[in-house]
Every structure is written in structure tokens, then in C-alpha cells.
MIRODREN-521744 format. One line per 2 residues: for each residue x, y, z of N, C-alpha, C, CB. Coordinates in steps of 0.1 Angstrom, whole numbers, plus 5000, padded with zeros to 4 digits. Glycine has a CB too. Layout:
BEGIN
X/Y/Z/X/Y/Z/X/Y/Z/X/Y/Z  ...
END
This chain:
BEGIN
5008/4987/5001/5000/5000/5000/5009/5013/5000/4990/5002/5013  5006/5022/4991/5014/5033/4990/5011/5043/5001/5014/5039/4977
5021/5051/5006/5020/5059/5017/5010/5071/5013/5035/5065/5021  5009/5074/5000/5000/5084/4996/4985/5082/4999/5001/5086/4983
4981/5069/5001/4969/5065/5005/4965/5071/5019/4968/5051/5005  4975/5076/5027/4972/5080/5041/4975/5095/5042/4982/5073/5051
4975/5102/5030/4976/5116/5031/4962/5123/5031/4984/5122/5020  4963/5135/5037/4952/5143/5036/4956/5158/5039/4940/5138/5046
4948/5166/5037/4952/5182/5037/4950/5185/5051/4942/5191/5028  4960/5189/5059/4960/5194/5072/4963/5209/5072/4970/5188/5081
4955/5218/5072/4958/5231/5072/4965/5236/5085/4946/5239/5069  4974/5245/5084/4982/5250/5097/4973/5254/5108/4991/5263/5093
4961/5260/5103/4952/5266/5114/4945/5256/5123/4941/5275/5107  4946/5242/5118/4939/5233/5125/4948/5226/5136/4933/5224/5115
4962/5229/5135/4970/5223/5146/4969/5232/5156/4985/5222/5142  4967/5225/5168/4965/5232/5181/4979/5239/5186/4961/5222/5193
4978/5252/5190/4991/5259/5193/4988/5266/5208/4995/5272/5181  4979/5259/5215/4978/5263/5229/4972/5250/5236/4969/5276/5230
4974/5249/5248/4969/5236/5255/4956/5243/5263/4983/5228/5267  4944/5236/5259/4931/5241/5265/4931/5238/5281/4918/5233/5258
4924/5246/5287/4922/5245/5302/4907/5247/5304/4930/5255/5311  4901/5238/5313/4907/5227/5319/4910/5216/5309/4898/5222/5329
4918/5206/5312/4922/5196/5302/4908/5188/5296/4932/5185/5308  4901/5186/5305/4888/5177/5301/4877/5186/5293/4881/5170/5315
4881/5200/5291/4873/5207/5282/4876/5205/5268/4873/5221/5284  4886/5197/5264/4889/5194/5250/4876/5188/5244/4902/5185/5249
4874/5189/5231/4863/5184/5224/4866/5168/5222/4861/5191/5210  4855/5159/5222/4856/5146/5220/4847/5142/5209/4853/5138/5234
4851/5137/5198/4842/5134/5185/4840/5118/5188/4851/5136/5170  4827/5115/5189/4822/5101/5188/4823/5097/5173/4807/5099/5194
4832/5090/5169/4836/5088/5155/4826/5078/5151/4852/5082/5153  4819/5069/5158/4810/5060/5153/4797/5067/5150/4807/5050/5163
4793/5078/5156/4781/5086/5152/4782/5099/5147/4772/5087/5164  4796/5104/5146/4799/5118/5144/4792/5128/5153/4796/5122/5131
4790/5124/5165/4784/5133/5175/4795/5140/5182/4776/5125/5185  4792/5153/5183/4804/5161/5190/4802/5163/5205/4805/5175/5183
4811/5160/5212/4811/5160/5228/4823/5167/5233/4811/5145/5233  4824/5168/5246/4836/5171/5252/4842/5158/5260/4833/5182/5261
4854/5160/5264/4861/5149/5269/4856/5144/5283/4874/5154/5270  4850/5153/5290/4841/5150/5301/4832/5140/5300/4835/5161/5305
4826/5138/5289/4816/5130/5285/4821/5116/5283/4809/5136/5272  4833/5114/5284/4839/5100/5280/4832/5089/5288/4854/5099/5282
4832/5090/5302/4826/5079/5310/4811/5075/5305/4825/5083/5324  4804/5084/5299/4789/5081/5295/4790/5073/5281/4780/5095/5293
4800/5073/5274/4803/5063/5262/4807/5051/5265/4813/5068/5255  4810/5048/5277/4815/5035/5282/4807/5027/5290/4827/5036/5289
4807/5014/5292/4797/5007/5299/4803/5001/5313/4791/4995/5290  4797/5000/5322/4801/4993/5335/4809/4980/5331/4789/4989/5345
4821/4978/5337/4828/4966/5335/4839/4968/5324/4818/4955/5331  4838/4980/5316/4848/4981/5306/4861/4985/5313/4845/4990/5295
4872/4982/5306/4887/4986/5313/4893/4996/5304/4897/4973/5315  4896/5008/5308/4903/5017/5301/4919/5015/5305/4898/5032/5305
4927/5015/5293/4942/5013/5297/4948/5025/5292/4949/5000/5290  4957/5030/5302/4966/5042/5300/4980/5038/5300/4964/5053/5309
4987/5048/5295/5002/5046/5293/5007/5055/5304/5008/5050/5278  5017/5049/5314/5022/5057/5324/5035/5064/5323/5021/5050/5334
5040/5063/5310/5053/5068/5306/5053/5085/5309/5056/5064/5291  5065/5089/5312/5067/5104/5315/5077/5108/5305/5071/5107/5330
5075/5121/5300/5085/5125/5290/5098/5130/5297/5078/5136/5281  5109/5125/5292/5122/5128/5297/5126/5143/5293/5132/5118/5290
5131/5150/5303/5137/5163/5299/5151/5162/5291/5139/5171/5311  5150/5156/5279/5161/5151/5271/5166/5161/5260/5157/5138/5265
5161/5173/5259/5165/5181/5250/5175/5191/5255/5154/5187/5244  5188/5191/5249/5199/5200/5254/5206/5206/5242/5209/5192/5262
5212/5216/5245/5219/5225/5234/5235/5223/5236/5215/5240/5235  5240/5217/5227/5256/5214/5228/5264/5223/5220/5258/5199/5223
5276/5223/5223/5287/5232/5216/5298/5223/5212/5293/5242/5226  5301/5222/5200/5311/5213/5194/5325/5220/5197/5308/5212/5179
5335/5212/5196/5348/5217/5199/5352/5229/5190/5358/5207/5198  5346/5229/5179/5348/5240/5168/5340/5253/5172/5343/5234/5153
5330/5251/5182/5323/5262/5185/5309/5262/5180/5330/5273/5181  5306/5252/5171/5294/5251/5164/5281/5247/5174/5296/5242/5153
5269/5251/5172/5260/5248/5181/5251/5238/5175/5253/5261/5186  5246/5229/5185/5239/5216/5180/5228/5214/5190/5248/5204/5179
5216/5210/5185/5204/5206/5194/5204/5191/5193/5191/5213/5189  5205/5186/5206/5204/5171/5207/5192/5168/5215/5218/5165/5214
5184/5159/5211/5172/5153/5218/5176/5138/5219/5158/5154/5209  5178/5134/5231/5180/5120/5235/5168/5113/5235/5187/5118/5248
5166/5104/5226/5154/5096/5224/5153/5083/5230/5151/5095/5209  5165/5077/5234/5165/5062/5239/5177/5060/5246/5164/5050/5228
5177/5055/5259/5189/5050/5265/5190/5035/5259/5188/5051/5282  5203/5033/5255/5206/5020/5248/5212/5011/5259/5216/5021/5237
5223/5013/5264/5231/5006/5273/5241/5014/5279/5236/4994/5268  5244/5012/5292/5256/5018/5298/5255/5034/5296/5268/5013/5291
5265/5040/5289/5264/5054/5288/5260/5058/5272/5277/5061/5293  5255/5048/5266/5252/5050/5251/5238/5053/5249/5256/5038/5243
5234/5063/5242/5221/5068/5239/5219/5069/5224/5219/5082/5245  5206/5068/5220/5202/5072/5207/5198/5086/5207/5192/5064/5201
5200/5093/5197/5197/5108/5197/5193/5113/5184/5209/5117/5202  5184/5123/5184/5181/5130/5173/5188/5144/5172/5167/5132/5172
5196/5146/5161/5206/5158/5163/5204/5167/5152/5221/5153/5163  5204/5179/5153/5203/5189/5142/5211/5202/5145/5190/5193/5139
5217/5209/5135/5219/5203/5122/5228/5191/5122/5225/5213/5113  5225/5181/5113/5233/5169/5113/5245/5170/5104/5225/5158/5108
5246/5180/5096/5258/5183/5088/5270/5184/5095/5256/5194/5080  5281/5178/5090/5294/5179/5096/5295/5171/5110/5298/5194/5098
5284/5162/5112/5285/5153/5124/5290/5139/5119/5270/5151/5131  5300/5135/5126/5306/5122/5122/5311/5116/5134/5316/5123/5111
5314/5102/5134/5318/5096/5146/5332/5103/5152/5321/5080/5142  5332/5105/5164/5343/5110/5171/5341/5126/5175/5354/5108/5162
5332/5132/5168/5329/5146/5172/5325/5146/5187/5318/5152/5164  5331/5156/5193/5328/5158/5208/5322/5172/5210/5342/5158/5217
5313/5171/5220/5304/5183/5224/5303/5185/5238/5289/5181/5218  5300/5196/5243/5296/5197/5257/5283/5204/5259/5306/5205/5264
5275/5199/5267/5261/5206/5272/5261/5207/5285/5249/5197/5268  5265/5219/5291/5263/5221/5305/5274/5211/5312/5248/5218/5309
5268/5202/5320/5277/5192/5327/5278/5179/5319/5270/5189/5341  5272/5179/5307/5274/5166/5299/5285/5167/5289/5260/5162/5292
5293/5157/5288/5302/5155/5277/5298/5145/5267/5314/5151/5281  5296/5149/5255/5290/5141/5245/5299/5137/5234/5278/5148/5238
5300/5124/5229/5308/5119/5219/5300/5111/5208/5319/5109/5225  5301/5116/5196/5293/5110/5185/5298/5096/5182/5292/5119/5173
5290/5086/5182/5296/5072/5180/5292/5067/5165/5290/5062/5191  5283/5073/5159/5278/5067/5145/5276/5079/5136/5265/5058/5147
5276/5075/5123/5272/5085/5112/5256/5089/5114/5275/5079/5097  5252/5101/5111/5238/5104/5111/5230/5096/5101/5236/5119/5108
5219/5090/5105/5209/5083/5097/5196/5091/5097/5207/5067/5102  5194/5099/5087/5182/5108/5089/5182/5116/5101/5169/5101/5088
5193/5121/5106/5194/5128/5117/5197/5121/5131/5181/5135/5119  5196/5108/5130/5197/5100/5142/5212/5094/5143/5185/5088/5142
5217/5095/5156/5230/5091/5159/5231/5083/5173/5240/5103/5158  5241/5076/5175/5244/5071/5188/5254/5079/5194/5248/5056/5187
5251/5083/5207/5260/5092/5214/5265/5086/5228/5253/5104/5216  5278/5088/5231/5282/5083/5244/5282/5096/5252/5296/5075/5243
5277/5094/5265/5276/5105/5274/5285/5103/5287/5262/5107/5276  5292/5112/5291/5300/5112/5303/5294/5123/5311/5315/5114/5302
5292/5121/5325/5287/5130/5333/5290/5126/5347/5272/5132/5331  5291/5137/5357/5291/5133/5370/5279/5129/5376/5297/5142/5377
5278/5118/5382/5265/5113/5385/5256/5106/5375/5257/5124/5390  5245/5103/5379/5237/5095/5369/5231/5105/5358/5224/5088/5376
5232/5101/5346/5226/5110/5335/5213/5115/5336/5226/5103/5324  5204/5105/5340/5190/5108/5341/5188/5120/5351/5182/5096/5346
5196/5120/5363/5195/5130/5373/5200/5144/5367/5202/5125/5384  5210/5143/5360/5216/5155/5354/5205/5160/5344/5231/5152/5346
5200/5152/5336/5189/5157/5326/5178/5163/5333/5183/5146/5317  5173/5157/5345/5162/5163/5353/5165/5177/5357/5160/5154/5366
5177/5180/5359/5180/5194/5364/5184/5203/5353/5192/5195/5374  5190/5198/5342/5195/5205/5332/5188/5205/5319/5208/5201/5330
5182/5194/5316/5176/5193/5303/5162/5200/5302/5174/5179/5300  5157/5200/5290/5144/5206/5287/5134/5196/5282/5146/5217/5277
5122/5196/5285/5112/5188/5280/5110/5190/5264/5099/5191/5287  5111/5181/5256/5109/5184/5242/5096/5186/5238/5114/5175/5234
5090/5197/5234/5078/5198/5228/5078/5195/5214/5072/5211/5230  5066/5191/5209/5064/5187/5194/5069/5198/5185/5048/5184/5189
5077/5195/5174/5083/5204/5165/5072/5214/5158/5092/5196/5155  5059/5208/5156/5048/5217/5151/5041/5226/5161/5038/5209/5144
5046/5224/5174/5038/5232/5184/5048/5246/5185/5036/5224/5200  5041/5256/5181/5049/5270/5183/5045/5279/5193/5048/5278/5171
5035/5273/5202/5031/5281/5213/5040/5280/5225/5017/5277/5217  5035/5283/5236/5043/5283/5250/5035/5277/5259/5048/5297/5255
5041/5270/5270/5034/5264/5282/5038/5271/5293/5037/5250/5284  5029/5275/5304/5033/5282/5315/5042/5271/5324/5019/5287/5321
5037/5259/5322/5043/5248/5330/5046/5235/5321/5033/5246/5340  5059/5230/5322/5062/5219/5314/5053/5207/5318/5076/5216/5316
5047/5207/5330/5038/5195/5335/5026/5194/5326/5033/5196/5350  5023/5204/5319/5010/5204/5309/5014/5195/5298/5006/5218/5303
5026/5191/5297/5029/5181/5285/5033/5167/5292/5042/5186/5274  5027/5166/5304/5028/5153/5311/5014/5149/5315/5037/5152/5323
5011/5136/5314/4996/5132/5317/4996/5129/5332/4991/5118/5309  4984/5129/5337/4981/5127/5351/4986/5114/5355/4966/5128/5355
4988/5104/5347/4993/5091/5350/5008/5088/5350/4987/5083/5341  5015/5099/5344/5029/5099/5341/5038/5096/5354/5034/5112/5335
5045/5084/5355/5052/5082/5366/5066/5075/5362/5045/5073/5376  5066/5070/5350/5079/5063/5348/5087/5069/5335/5077/5048/5346
5098/5076/5338/5105/5085/5330/5111/5076/5317/5117/5094/5339  5110/5081/5305/5116/5073/5294/5111/5076/5281/5114/5059/5297
5102/5085/5279/5098/5089/5266/5103/5101/5260/5084/5090/5266  5103/5101/5247/5108/5113/5240/5096/5123/5236/5115/5108/5227
5083/5117/5238/5070/5124/5236/5060/5119/5245/5067/5123/5221  5049/5127/5248/5038/5124/5255/5028/5113/5248/5032/5136/5258
5023/5105/5255/5012/5097/5250/4999/5107/5251/5010/5082/5259  4996/5114/5240/4988/5127/5240/4974/5124/5244/4989/5135/5226
4969/5113/5240/4955/5110/5242/4952/5112/5257/4951/5095/5238  4961/5107/5266/4958/5108/5280/4961/5122/5287/4965/5098/5287
4965/5133/5277/4965/5146/5282/4952/5151/5287/4970/5154/5273  4941/5145/5281/4929/5151/5284/4923/5147/5297/4920/5149/5274
4928/5136/5304/4923/5130/5316/4925/5140/5328/4930/5115/5317  4915/5141/5337/4915/5148/5349/4909/5139/5359/4908/5163/5347
4910/5145/5373/4903/5137/5383/4888/5136/5381/4906/5143/5398  4883/5145/5375/4868/5145/5372/4865/5134/5363/4862/5158/5365
4874/5133/5352/4870/5121/5342/4873/5107/5350/4880/5122/5329  4884/5107/5358/4887/5094/5364/4875/5092/5374/4900/5094/5372
4870/5101/5381/4860/5100/5390/4847/5095/5385/4858/5112/5397  4844/5100/5372/4833/5096/5363/4834/5082/5359/4832/5104/5352
4846/5076/5355/4847/5063/5352/4846/5054/5364/4861/5062/5345  4851/5058/5375/4850/5050/5388/4835/5049/5392/4857/5056/5399
4828/5060/5390/4815/5060/5394/4806/5050/5385/4810/5073/5393  4809/5047/5374/4802/5039/5365/4807/5024/5365/4803/5045/5350
4817/5022/5374/4822/5009/5375/4832/5004/5363/4810/4999/5376  4838/5015/5358/4849/5013/5347/4862/5013/5353/4848/5025/5335
4870/5002/5350/4883/5000/5356/4894/5008/5347/4887/4985/5358  4905/5011/5354/4917/5017/5347/4928/5008/5349/4920/5032/5351
4935/5004/5339/4946/4996/5340/4958/5004/5334/4944/4982/5334  4971/5002/5339/4983/5010/5337/4993/5001/5330/4989/5017/5350
4997/5004/5319/5008/4998/5313/5019/5009/5309/5003/4990/5301  5030/5005/5305/5040/5016/5300/5046/5013/5286/5053/5017/5310
5048/5022/5277/5056/5022/5266/5063/5035/5263/5048/5018/5255  5076/5032/5261/5084/5045/5260/5082/5049/5245/5101/5042/5264
5077/5061/5244/5075/5067/5230/5088/5072/5224/5065/5080/5231  5091/5066/5212/5102/5068/5205/5103/5076/5192/5107/5055/5203
5112/5074/5183/5115/5082/5172/5103/5082/5160/5128/5078/5166  5096/5071/5160/5086/5071/5151/5074/5082/5152/5080/5057/5152
5074/5088/5164/5065/5098/5167/5069/5111/5158/5066/5101/5182  5082/5113/5156/5087/5123/5149/5089/5122/5134/5100/5126/5155
5089/5109/5130/5092/5106/5116/5081/5103/5108/5100/5097/5116  5078/5111/5097/5068/5108/5087/5072/5095/5079/5066/5121/5077
5061/5090/5071/5064/5078/5063/5071/5083/5050/5050/5069/5058  5080/5076/5046/5087/5079/5033/5077/5076/5021/5101/5070/5032
5081/5082/5010/5073/5079/4998/5075/5065/4996/5076/5088/4986  5063/5058/4989/5065/5044/4984/5057/5036/4994/5082/5039/4984
5059/5023/4993/5051/5014/5001/5053/5014/5015/5054/5000/4996  5042/5014/5023/5042/5014/5037/5049/5002/5043/5029/5014/5042
5048/4991/5036/5054/4979/5040/5070/4979/5042/5050/4969/5031  5075/4990/5035/5090/4991/5035/5094/5000/5047/5095/4996/5021
5084/5005/5055/5088/5013/5067/5092/5004/5078/5076/5022/5072  5103/5008/5084/5109/5001/5095/5106/5008/5108/5122/4999/5093
5098/5002/5117/5094/5008/5130/5107/5007/5140/5081/5001/5136  5109/5017/5149/5119/5017/5158/5114/5008/5169/5123/5031/5163
5123/5002/5177/5120/4994/5188/5117/5003/5200/5132/4984/5191  5105/5001/5206/5101/5008/5218/5099/4999/5230/5089/5015/5216
5104/5001/5242/5103/4993/5252/5088/4995/5259/5115/4997/5261  5083/4982/5264/5071/4983/5271/5071/4975/5283/5060/4978/5263
5062/4977/5293/5061/4969/5304/5046/4968/5308/5068/4975/5316  5041/4956/5310/5028/4953/5315/5027/4947/5327/5021/4945/5306
5025/4953/5338/5024/4948/5351/5014/4936/5352/5021/4959/5361  5017/4928/5362/5008/4915/5363/4993/4919/5367/5013/4906/5375
4992/4931/5374/4978/4935/5378/4971/4940/5366/4977/4945/5389  4977/4946/5356/4971/4952/5345/4967/4941/5335/4982/4963/5340
4976/4932/5333/4972/4919/5326/4960/4912/5331/4984/4909/5326  4960/4911/5345/4948/4904/5350/4935/4912/5347/4950/4902/5365
4936/4926/5350/4924/4934/5348/4919/4931/5333/4926/4949/5350  4927/4932/5324/4924/4931/5310/4919/4917/5307/4936/4934/5301
4926/4907/5311/4921/4894/5308/4907/4890/5314/4931/4885/5313  4905/4895/5326/4892/4892/5333/4882/4899/5325/4892/4898/5349
4884/4910/5320/4874/4919/5313/4871/4912/5300/4880/4934/5311  4881/4906/5293/4878/4900/5282/4871/4887/5283/4891/4898/5275
4873/4880/5294/4865/4869/5297/4850/4872/5299/4871/4862/5309  4847/4882/5305/4833/4885/5309/4827/4892/5297/4831/4893/5323
4834/4895/5286/4828/4902/5275/4827/4918/5275/4816/4896/5273  4835/4923/5284/4836/4938/5285/4846/4943/5276/4838/4943/5299
4846/4955/5273/4855/4962/5263/4868/4967/5268/4847/4973/5257  4879/4965/5261/4892/4971/5264/4894/4983/5256/4903/4962/5262
4895/4994/5263/4895/5007/5256/4910/5013/5258/4883/5018/5263  4916/5012/5247/4930/5018/5246/4930/5033/5246/4939/5013/5234
4938/5039/5255/4939/5054/5255/4951/5056/5247/4940/5060/5270  4951/5059/5233/4961/5062/5226/4968/5050/5218/4970/5068/5234
4975/5054/5206/4981/5045/5198/4992/5036/5206/4988/5051/5187  4999/5042/5216/5010/5035/5222/5004/5023/5230/5017/5045/5231
4993/5025/5237/4986/5015/5245/4980/5004/5235/4974/5021/5253  4976/5007/5222/4972/4997/5213/4983/4989/5210/4966/5002/5200
4995/4994/5207/5007/4987/5203/5011/4978/5215/5018/4997/5199  5012/4983/5227/5016/4975/5237/5008/4964/5240/5017/4982/5246
4995/4965/5240/4985/4954/5244/4985/4944/5231/4970/4959/5247  4987/4948/5219/4985/4939/5207/5000/4931/5206/4981/4946/5193
5009/4937/5210/5024/4931/5210/5024/4920/5221/5036/4942/5214  5018/4922/5233/5019/4913/5244/5008/4903/5243/5019/4919/5257
4999/4902/5233/4988/4892/5234/4989/4880/5226/4976/4899/5230  4983/4870/5229/4981/4857/5221/4969/4858/5212/4979/4846/5231
4969/4848/5204/4959/4849/5193/4945/4849/5198/4960/4836/5183  4942/4843/5211/4929/4843/5218/4927/4855/5225/4927/4832/5228
4935/4866/5225/4933/4879/5232/4939/4879/5246/4917/4882/5233  4945/4868/5251/4950/4868/5264/4964/4878/5264/4954/4852/5268
4964/4888/5273/4976/4896/5276/4987/4891/5285/4972/4909/5281  4999/4889/5281/5009/4883/5289/5016/4894/5296/5019/4875/5281
5018/4893/5309/5024/4903/5317/5039/4902/5315/5020/4901/5332  5046/4913/5317/5062/4913/5315/5066/4925/5308/5067/4899/5306
5078/4925/5304/5084/4935/5296/5091/4930/5283/5094/4942/5305  5093/4941/5275/5100/4936/5262/5100/4948/5252/5091/4925/5255
5102/4946/5240/5103/4957/5230/5092/4954/5218/5119/4958/5223  5087/4964/5213/5078/4962/5201/5082/4970/5190/5065/4965/5204
5081/4965/5178/5082/4970/5164/5069/4969/5157/5093/4963/5156  5058/4966/5164/5046/4964/5158/5040/4976/5148/5037/4961/5168
5039/4973/5137/5033/4983/5126/5020/4980/5123/5041/4984/5114  5009/4985/5129/4995/4981/5125/4990/4990/5114/4986/4983/5137
4986/4982/5103/4982/4988/5090/4970/4980/5086/4994/4989/5079  4963/4986/5077/4951/4979/5072/4951/4965/5068/4947/4986/5060
4942/4957/5072/4944/4943/5073/4946/4936/5085/4955/4940/5065  4951/4944/5095/4955/4939/5108/4940/4938/5115/4967/4950/5117
4938/4927/5125/4928/4926/5132/4932/4924/5146/4920/4915/5126  4929/4933/5155/4934/4932/5169/4929/4920/5177/4930/4945/5176
4937/4916/5186/4933/4905/5194/4926/4909/5207/4945/4896/5198  4931/4922/5212/4927/4927/5225/4918/4939/5226/4939/4930/5232
4923/4949/5218/4916/4962/5217/4903/4962/5210/4925/4972/5211  4892/4967/5219/4878/4969/5213/4875/4983/5210/4868/4963/5223
4880/4993/5216/4878/5007/5213/4890/5014/5216/4867/5012/5221  4891/5027/5210/4903/5036/5211/4899/5050/5214/4911/5035/5198
4906/5056/5223/4905/5070/5226/4919/5075/5220/4903/5073/5242  4916/5085/5211/4931/5091/5205/4927/5104/5200/4936/5082/5190
4941/5111/5199/4940/5125/5192/4938/5123/5176/4954/5135/5195  4938/5134/5169/4938/5135/5154/4953/5137/5150/4928/5147/5148
4958/5128/5141/4971/5125/5139/4975/5131/5124/4973/5110/5140  4987/5134/5123/4993/5141/5110/4992/5130/5099/5010/5146/5112
4991/5137/5087/4990/5128/5074/5003/5120/5073/4987/5136/5060  5003/5109/5065/5015/5102/5062/5023/5097/5075/5023/5111/5053
5017/5094/5085/5024/5088/5096/5020/5074/5100/5022/5097/5107  5027/5068/5108/5024/5054/5112/5012/5054/5119/5034/5048/5120
5009/5066/5128/4997/5068/5134/4985/5068/5128/4999/5079/5140  4984/5075/5117/4972/5076/5108/4970/5063/5101/4972/5087/5099
4981/5055/5098/4979/5042/5092/4972/5033/5102/4992/5035/5089  4975/5034/5114/4970/5026/5125/4954/5029/5127/4978/5030/5140
4952/5042/5125/4937/5047/5126/4930/5041/5115/4935/5064/5126  4935/5041/5102/4929/5036/5090/4925/5021/5094/4940/5038/5077
4935/5013/5099/4934/5000/5101/4923/4997/5111/4948/4994/5106  4922/5004/5122/4913/5001/5134/4899/5006/5131/4919/5009/5148
4899/5018/5124/4886/5025/5121/4880/5020/5109/4889/5039/5119  4888/5017/5099/4884/5013/5086/4881/5024/5076/4871/5005/5086
4877/5022/5065/4876/5033/5054/4869/5045/5058/4870/5028/5042  4861/5045/5069/4854/5057/5074/4864/5067/5080/4843/5053/5084
4876/5065/5081/4884/5074/5089/4886/5087/5080/4898/5068/5093  4884/5086/5067/4885/5100/5060/4872/5107/5062/4886/5098/5043
4861/5102/5063/4848/5108/5066/4849/5114/5081/4837/5097/5065  4855/5108/5090/4856/5112/5104/4865/5124/5103/4861/5100/5113
4877/5123/5097/4886/5134/5097/4882/5146/5089/4899/5128/5092  4873/5144/5078/4867/5155/5072/4858/5162/5081/4860/5149/5059
4850/5154/5088/4841/5160/5098/4848/5169/5108/4833/5150/5106  4858/5164/5113/4866/5170/5124/4872/5183/5119/4876/5161/5128
4878/5183/5107/4882/5196/5102/4873/5206/5099/4888/5193/5091  4861/5201/5093/4850/5210/5090/4844/5216/5102/4840/5202/5082
4844/5209/5114/4838/5213/5126/4849/5220/5135/4833/5202/5133  4860/5223/5130/4869/5231/5138/4876/5224/5150/4861/5242/5143
4876/5210/5149/4884/5203/5159/4899/5206/5158/4882/5188/5157  4905/5206/5169/4920/5210/5170/4929/5198/5169/4922/5217/5183
4938/5197/5160/4945/5186/5157/4960/5185/5165/4947/5185/5141  4965/5172/5165/4978/5169/5170/4979/5170/5185/4989/5177/5163
4991/5172/5189/4994/5169/5204/4985/5176/5215/5008/5172/5208  4983/5188/5213/4975/5196/5222/4961/5198/5216/4983/5209/5224
4957/5191/5207/4944/5191/5201/4933/5184/5209/4945/5185/5188  4922/5181/5201/4911/5174/5207/4913/5158/5205/4898/5178/5200
4902/5151/5208/4902/5136/5207/4891/5131/5201/4903/5130/5220  4891/5118/5198/4880/5111/5193/4880/5098/5200/4880/5110/5179
4868/5092/5199/4865/5078/5206/4859/5069/5194/4853/5080/5218  4863/5056/5193/4856/5048/5182/4858/5034/5187/4862/5050/5166
4848/5025/5183/4850/5012/5184/4857/5006/5173/4838/5005/5186  4865/4996/5174/4872/4990/5165/4865/4983/5153/4881/4982/5171
4868/4986/5141/4861/4981/5130/4864/4964/5131/4867/4988/5115  4853/4957/5130/4855/4944/5130/4848/4938/5117/4848/4938/5144
END
């Protein structure tokens, strides 16, 4: 399937450039009926016994500005801890970056270990103390490149569930949750299960021209606690729905499931690319934001929602929904 099949016109005015307050005031499109709601209405779209699954990952303050030995300035976004002091990073400008180049960023000493591949390199980091601790004090939270607004508080780009540091971007569908929404879910007897997936480079990278089958997904680490797997498996056995909050949760659950829909607890890595033709084993419904054209995310929506995704997106654009990370959300049952 050619990547052009997942293109659509996204005008700049539709991309949210401010974080709406309160969070649950964001709009929520019921994609099954094209009914316009607000996110506070989510509990009313679900049934007692359903289980909502959220991603507990926290965005790492991993954006630093480095200086090369020649004096040149470089922006470095650490996207993944590999092993020891070695990290994967997105670097720009990537010109004149080659193995052996040394840079400093405050208390961090960086050495480039590989040639750039579409701006991605391996970097060795030397620092006094734990690198995560240094980043927590010195680094910046990396906001999406298409977001040109400002945030009064970096916590606005963290979800209320965020506890486990490790992502290069937020699982944005969960940014809309508040204590009011959670209270509404609990009042209706709807469970909340927590898993973790570290959001990686594919969040930033569009599909290349050509067949989507040629796209290689980056590996992303996931963790499914035993209690979360138990919640999901018990819900499936009684016929209740599993509602994935965001594409990261979809990939986590589907990666760790058996053909009969049983979720296996534990940790691992996923490269799962969900495209049309895929039939989910676990996920019955999805809460997600509106995604950019020609991305792996919109390909997943096309797979799970079916051909009606174009009608849904056209309605959202015509109705003034706000798109991408700080935008609005939609809810839909998976096309069977």
C-alpha cells in the first residue's frame, strides 16, 4: 500500500498551538456517530465493566543544546537509552556530524559514535552522577516540532498518569484526563489499567514515499504489570470492552497478546506496525487524538477504524476540531 493513501490536507490553522484548560474541556468526537462532545463525556460512552488502559510513561527532559569543539551549536534530543552510557539521539543540524565529534552541554560531555541516519546518531555521554539525574536538572522537555506556542508549566505536557521516565514524547490522548474524568469512570464501574510504553522516534518521523510495508518501526520498550494483565484478561473473559487510550497502548497490548486475546504480563520491545488488514486480538475501542498525514499513527487509525477514517477526519476539520498533540480527541469502536 502506497503511503499516499494515508495523506490528507491538514491546514496549519487546524494544528493546536495552545493547551486548552481545563484539560477535560477538550472536544471529543464520537467517531461512530459523528456526535460532537467534550472529553468530560467519555465515561458516558463506556459501559460498567469496561477497562480503560493508559500509558504511565513520562516525558524525559532530554533536549539539550550542545557546543562542538569547533564552537558550532547543535540541538540534541536524547530519544532512547541504549546501554551503559550509550544513547540514541536526534541531532540537528546533522551536517558535519561524524563519529568522534565531541560536544559539551552544560555538565554533559557527548561523543558521537555513529554517522547520522536521517538525523539519528548514537552518542556516548559522560557526566558526574547519573545521566537521568543530570537531565532532570539541566535538560528541557522536548515539545513537538509543530507546536509553536508556549506552556506556563512543562507539566502540561505530562499526563496525570505519568510516573515512569523514558519517553521522547507524551502519550497525548491521555493529556485530556483529569480527576473529574477518572471519578466519572469509577462511578460507572469502569476500571483503569496501567501499562508503560516508551514513546520513541517514529513519533517524529513521517512515512517515506513508497510502500508502507517498507517502513521500519523503531523498537520501543514496554512493560505490562501483572495486575494490568489480570484486569484486561478478566474483562475479556466477561465480554467487557478494552478501551486503549492512545496508539501507544494499542501497540503495547497487541504486542503482548496471544491469538485468543490473552495479555501476557512482563516487559519487552515492540516494532509492531499496525496497518489495514490487521485485526486486533485485545483492543475493542480507542481514545486518540487527531494525527498528522502520512504517519504510522494515521495508518493505524485507518486499520482500526476502517475506510470511514476519511469521513471522520473531514468532519473534524470542517467542525473546527484541534489537531495533533495539544488538540482534541475522538472515540471509536474498532472496526470488525
